[in-house]
N, C-alpha and C positions, 0 to 999 in steps of 0.2 A: 512158118515163119521160125527162125531159130531166135531162143531165147539170149538176150543180151546178158553179158556177166561182168561185174566189175568188183573191184576190191572192197566196196562198201557194203556188198552182200555177204561178206565175210563176218561171221560173229568172231571178233579178235579175241575175246575171252576165252572162248571155247578153243579157239586154235592154240592159243598160248598155253591154255591147260592139257592140249592133247598129249599122250603119249605115245600114240602110233604113228603122229605125222609132225615132224619137227621143220619149220621153216623160218628163214629169216628174211624180212623185208628190206634188207639192207645189204651193201655190198663188202661189209666187214667180217672178218671171221673172229667169231667169239671162242676162244681157245678153251678145251676142255681141260680139267685139273690132270696133271701129269707127275709121275715121280721123278721124272729124269732131270728136272733142273737142280733139285735137292741132290740128287745122287751124284750128279757132276760136280757140283759144288763140294761135297764131301769128298769125291776122288782127287779134285784139284788140291783142296787143303791138304790131305795126305800127301799128295805129290811134293807140295812145298816144303812139308816137313821132311821128307826124303831128301830134298836136295840141301836143306839146312844141316840135316845130320851129315851128309856128305862133304859139305864145305868145311864143317868143324871136326872132321877126322873121327866120327863115331863108326862105330862097327854096323854095318848094314848087312843083312842077310839077304841072300839072293832070292829066297822065297817071299820075303816081304816086298822088295822090289819089284818081282814078278807080278804078285797080286796086285800092287797098285797100278801099275802100267796095264793090266788086264781090266782091271775095274774101271779106270778111266777110259780105256778103248771101247769096253762093252756098253757103258753109260751114254758115250758119244755117239756111237753107232745105233743104239736103240732111240735115242732121241732123234737123230735125223731119219731113221726108218719110219717113225710116226710124222715126221714133216712131209716124207714122200707119200706116205698114204693119205695123209690130209690134202696135200695139192694134186696127187695123181688121180687117185680111186675115190676120194669123196669130193672132189670138186670144190674145195673151201677156198683156194686162191683164186679169187676173183680179179678183175681188173684193177680195182682199187687196192686190193691186199698185194698184188703184184708191184703197183707203183710205190707202195709203202716199204715193201720189201728192198727195192732198189735204193730207195732215199735211205734205208735203214742201213744198207750196205756200204753206201757212201760214207756213213758216217764212221764205220769199221775201218775202212781204207785211210780215213783222216787220222784215226786213233793210232793206227799203224805207222802212218807217216811221221807223226810226233813221236814215237817209240824210236823209230832210227834216226829223227831229227837230233836226238839227245847224243847217240853216237857219233854223227857228223859234228855236232856242237864240240864234243871231247877232242875229235881228232884236228879241227881247225884251230881249237885254243892252245893244243899242245905244238901243232906244225908251225903256226905262224909266230908263237913266240915261246920258242923253246926254253925249259928252265936250266938253270945251271947245274941242276943235279943230272941231267942228262947230256950234258957237254954243250949246251947251246947251240945244239944243231939238230935237224930231223932229216932222217932217222937218227935216233940217238947213237952215241959212240958204241961201237961192237956189235952193233946189228946190221945183218947182212939181208936186205930186203929181196924180195922174190921177184925176180924179173917180169916185167908186166906183159911180155911179148911171148910168152910160154903158155903155160897151162892156163893162166888168166885170159889172154886173148883167144884162146880155143873155146874157154867157158862163156865168153862175151859171145862169138859166132855161134855157138849152140843155143845159148838161152834167147838170143835174140830172134833166131832162126825158129824156134819153139813158138814164140809170140806171133810169127807170121803163119804158121801152121794152124794155131790155135783161132786167130782171127778169120782164116779161109773156113775153118768149120762152122764157125757163128755165121759168116755171110752164107754157107751153104745151106743152114737150116732155114733160113728167111726165103729161101727159094723153093720150088716146086721139085720133086723127083732128083732130089741130090742126097739121098740117104747114105749112099757110099761114100761120097765126098767128105760128109760130117765125119763118118766113122775113119777115113783115112787121115783127116786133119788131127783127130783126137789121139789116135794111135802114134802118128809121128811127134805130136806133142810130148806125150807121154814118155816116149823113148828118149826124146831128147833131154826130158827131166831127169830121166835115171841116169843119162850118159853124165849130165852135169854134176849130180851128186857123187857118182863114182870119181870123176875127175878131183872134184873137191876133195873127197877123202884121201885121193891120192897126193895132192897138194899139201894136205896136214901132216900125212906121214913122212913126206919128205922135206917139209920147211925147215930152214937152217936156224931158226929159234922156236921158243915155245911161249905158251900162254904166261908164263911166269917170267919172262925176260923183260921187267918192267912194262911202261905204259905203251910202248909200241905192241909188245905181244899181246896186252891186253885188248887193246883197241882193235886190233887186227882179228884175233880168234873170236872175240865175243861179236864184232859186228858181221863179219861174214859167216860166223856159225849160226847166229840167228837167223841171216838170210838163207842160210841153207836149210835151216828148219822150216823156214817159209816155203822153200822149194819143195821140200818133200810134202808138207801139207797140201800145196797146190796140185802136186803130182797125184795125189791120193784124190783130190776133189776132181781132177779131170777123168781119173780112172773110172770113179763111181759114176759120172756123167756119161762115160762111154757104156757102160754096163746097162745104165738106165737109157741110152739110146738104142743098144740093142733089144730092149725089152719095150720100144714103141712108148716110152714115157714123155719124148718130146715131140712137138710139131711147131709149125709156124707160128702159131698164136699163144704157145704154153710153152717156154723154154727158160725160165726165170733162172733154175738151178745151172743150168749150162752157161748162161750169160754171166752170171755173177761169178762163177768159177773162173770164166775167161779174164773178167775185170780182175779178178786177184792175181790171175797170172801175169797180166800186163804191168800191174803193180809190181810184182817181183822183178819183172824186166827193167822196169825203171829205177828201182833201187839198186839193183845190181850194176847197171852202167854208172850210175852215181858213186857206188863203192870202187869201180874200176878206175874212174877219174881221179879219185881222191886216195884210196888205200894203196893201190897199186901204182898208178902214174906219178902222182905226187908223192908217195911215200918211197918211190925209186928215184927221187929227182929229176924225172923226166919233164914234168910240167914246171 
């Protein structure tokens, strides 16, 4: 007859003090001490100082700027490397941890939404009741807005199409034997993200106004510029997910990194549609 075994037979004191066997009898991940949060915070502080120096016309050496950007990139990369190791190879991301990661990322998206809400508030405040200092009209006198049915419309089609292909890759990983479809969807989404960024840069170069052209130039370049930064971050996230997919890190029950990256990409899509309707269409007096 086989001997029955239960958790009551475990000497919990010996198990807790054991150095050769570490086990957690709960579904949460107790994070080990890491140097990367402090290193990342330090790099961000230096990055903010670099921006302040730039805005106040201080002399900035290229080597200093390169070192700051390099340190920020390295610390972020090493931090996410540890997260990938914990989730993929050490099995720390249980069902409960995955649920908490999704909930935390929803809060991240809400904070990002509030960030862009400030830009939309500024735009509507100035567009609905333009000041006498800008001619009591919107766009202000002397500003030639960008035509919304040129590059902006093409960028809208590109970004919305990338959202469709990203959703296709997410749906594909939820089915069996669709590995190639996941890869194709991510590859096309990344390509669309790169095309969007290139078109945005081309639009900035050929824009008939600059960021220094009053409130209109400030709102346009700051809002679309920060959105472009989010597109770059989202493209990098999708590229990392593609590399992880090539290395068999994702499967039908464990693909939180891919899922959250696609959520972020859809958020970028929604923000761009709102920007297109306000900055471009309303700004061109088309709405």
